[in-house]
C-alpha positions as CSV (number, residue, x, y, z in Angstrom):
1,X,-23.0,24.4,-30.1
2,X,-19.4,24.5,-31.1
3,X,-19.9,28.0,-32.4
4,X,-21.2,29.2,-28.9
5,X,-18.2,27.6,-27.2
6,X,-15.8,29.3,-29.6
7,X,-17.4,32.7,-28.9
8,X,-17.3,32.3,-25.1
9,X,-13.6,33.5,-24.8
10,X,-14.5,36.6,-26.9
11,X,-17.5,37.3,-24.8
12,X,-15.5,36.9,-21.6
13,X,-12.8,39.3,-23.0
14,X,-15.4,41.9,-23.8
15,X,-17.0,41.6,-20.3
16,X,-13.6,41.9,-18.7
17,X,-12.8,45.1,-20.8
18,X,-16.1,46.6,-19.7
19,X,-15.5,45.9,-16.0
20,X,-11.9,47.3,-16.2
21,X,-13.2,50.4,-18.0
22,X,-16.0,50.9,-15.3
23,X,-13.5,50.4,-12.5
24,X,-11.1,52.9,-14.0
25,X,-13.8,55.5,-14.5
26,X,-15.1,55.1,-11.0
27,X,-11.5,55.5,-9.6
28,X,-10.8,58.6,-11.7
29,X,-11.8,61.7,-9.8
30,X,-13.8,64.1,-11.9
31,X,-12.6,67.6,-11.3
32,X,-15.0,69.8,-9.2
33,X,-15.2,73.3,-10.7
34,X,-17.1,74.7,-7.8
35,X,-14.7,76.6,-5.6
36,X,-14.7,75.8,-1.9
37,X,-14.6,79.5,-1.0
38,X,-15.1,82.8,-2.6
39,X,-13.5,86.1,-1.6
40,X,-15.1,89.5,-1.5
41,X,-12.5,92.3,-1.7
42,X,-12.8,96.1,-1.7
43,X,-11.5,99.3,-0.2
44,X,-12.7,101.7,2.6
45,X,-11.8,105.4,2.2
46,X,-12.5,108.8,3.8
47,X,-13.9,111.6,1.6
48,X,-13.3,115.1,2.8
49,X,-15.9,117.5,1.4
50,X,-13.8,120.6,2.5
51,X,-11.3,119.9,-0.3
52,X,-11.8,120.9,-3.9
53,X,-13.9,118.7,-6.2
54,X,-11.0,116.7,-7.6
55,X,-9.5,116.0,-4.2
56,X,-13.0,115.1,-2.9
57,X,-13.9,112.9,-5.8
58,X,-10.6,111.2,-6.6
59,X,-8.2,111.5,-3.7
60,X,-10.0,109.9,-0.8
61,X,-7.6,108.5,1.8
62,X,-7.7,104.9,3.0
63,X,-9.0,104.1,6.4
64,X,-7.0,101.2,8.0
65,X,-8.9,99.2,10.6
66,X,-12.3,99.8,9.2
67,X,-14.6,96.8,9.5
68,X,-16.7,95.5,6.6
69,X,-19.2,92.7,7.1
70,X,-21.0,90.3,4.8
71,X,-24.3,88.5,5.5
72,X,-25.5,85.7,3.3
73,X,-29.0,84.1,3.2
74,X,-30.4,80.9,1.8
75,X,-33.3,80.8,-0.7
76,X,-35.8,81.1,2.1
77,X,-34.2,84.3,3.5
78,X,-32.5,82.7,6.5
79,X,-29.1,83.9,7.5
80,X,-26.6,81.1,6.8
81,X,-23.3,83.0,7.0
82,X,-22.0,86.2,8.5
83,X,-18.4,87.3,8.4
84,X,-16.2,90.4,8.5
85,X,-12.7,91.7,8.0
86,X,-10.8,94.8,9.1
87,X,-9.2,96.9,6.3
88,X,-5.4,96.7,6.1
89,X,-3.0,99.7,6.0
90,X,-4.2,100.6,2.4
91,X,-7.9,100.4,3.4
92,X,-8.3,97.0,1.6
93,X,-10.4,94.3,3.0
94,X,-10.7,90.6,2.0
95,X,-13.6,88.6,3.3
96,X,-13.3,84.8,2.8
97,X,-16.7,83.1,2.5
98,X,-17.2,79.3,2.4
99,X,-19.3,78.0,-0.5
100,X,-21.1,75.7,1.8
101,X,-23.2,76.7,4.8
102,X,-23.0,74.8,8.1
103,X,-26.3,73.2,7.2
104,X,-24.8,71.8,4.0
105,X,-26.6,74.2,1.7
106,X,-24.8,76.3,-1.0
107,X,-23.8,79.9,-0.3
108,X,-24.2,82.0,-3.4
109,X,-22.5,85.4,-3.7
110,X,-25.7,86.7,-5.3
111,X,-27.5,86.0,-2.0
112,X,-25.0,88.1,0.1
113,X,-24.9,91.7,1.2
114,X,-21.6,93.5,1.9
115,X,-21.8,96.7,4.0
116,X,-19.7,99.0,6.2
117,X,-19.5,98.0,9.8
118,X,-17.3,100.6,11.6
119,X,-14.7,103.2,10.7
120,X,-11.1,102.9,11.7
121,X,-10.9,106.7,12.1
122,X,-13.1,108.4,14.6
123,X,-12.7,111.7,12.8
124,X,-14.0,110.3,9.6
125,X,-16.8,108.0,10.7
126,X,-20.1,109.2,9.1
127,X,-21.5,106.5,6.8
128,X,-22.1,107.3,3.2
129,X,-24.1,105.1,0.8
130,X,-21.8,105.4,-2.1
131,X,-21.7,102.0,-3.8
132,X,-24.1,100.7,-1.2
133,X,-21.7,101.0,1.7
134,X,-24.5,101.7,4.2
135,X,-27.4,99.9,2.7
136,X,-25.5,96.9,1.3
137,X,-24.1,95.7,-2.0
138,X,-24.4,92.3,-3.6
139,X,-21.1,91.0,-4.8
140,X,-21.5,90.8,-8.6
141,X,-18.2,91.9,-10.2
142,X,-16.3,88.6,-10.6
143,X,-12.7,89.5,-11.0
144,X,-11.0,86.1,-10.7
145,X,-12.1,82.5,-11.1
146,X,-10.3,79.3,-10.8
147,X,-11.3,75.7,-9.8
148,X,-10.5,76.4,-6.2
149,X,-11.4,80.1,-5.7
150,X,-13.6,82.9,-6.9
151,X,-13.0,86.6,-6.1
152,X,-15.6,89.4,-6.3
153,X,-14.9,93.1,-6.1
154,X,-17.2,95.6,-4.3
155,X,-17.1,99.2,-3.4
156,X,-15.1,101.3,-2.9
157,X,-16.9,102.3,0.3
158,X,-16.7,105.7,1.9
159,X,-17.0,107.4,5.2
160,X,-17.0,111.2,5.5
161,X,-16.3,113.9,8.1
162,X,-19.1,115.0,10.5
163,X,-19.3,118.5,8.9
164,X,-19.9,116.8,5.5
165,X,-22.9,114.8,6.7
166,X,-26.0,115.3,4.6
167,X,-29.1,114.5,6.5
168,X,-31.3,112.2,4.4
169,X,-34.2,109.9,4.9
170,X,-32.7,106.8,6.6
171,X,-35.7,104.8,5.6
172,X,-34.3,104.8,2.0
173,X,-31.6,102.4,3.2
174,X,-33.7,99.3,3.6
175,X,-32.1,95.9,3.3
176,X,-33.4,93.7,0.5
177,X,-31.8,90.4,-0.6
């Protein structure tokens, strides 16, 4: 019996240490490496087919004011987010997307489609489907990641002049998530 009584303080000390450790662990915030937002960035440009090949292929001019939209769906195909952004003076757009939908579900970049909305230049407003500008492109090129933000690059997207319009089968541009 004396042996049990002598071990009681040691047992109490171990129990106190366990409680202190558990309380400290519960109080310590474990870092969340799931960014609260992700950004989709890209560029909108005008291609002029009346120029020589190098100018047409490599020297497209930016179209400020062009609108690009993003639509995200959940795992059942229901739209959970839609957003858009107008391109700046360099034709660059940045669409900020929350990582959580209004219903509390996660929004994954892989379940989103980015596409051209409208051109900022009435003279260069014929949609092209380069890089999926007309039919839609899933953000897949992760260019930056940190604990609070992820950035994906898409495009560049192009419009062209009316005289450069090539009539094609519009049914080829179907949306598929």
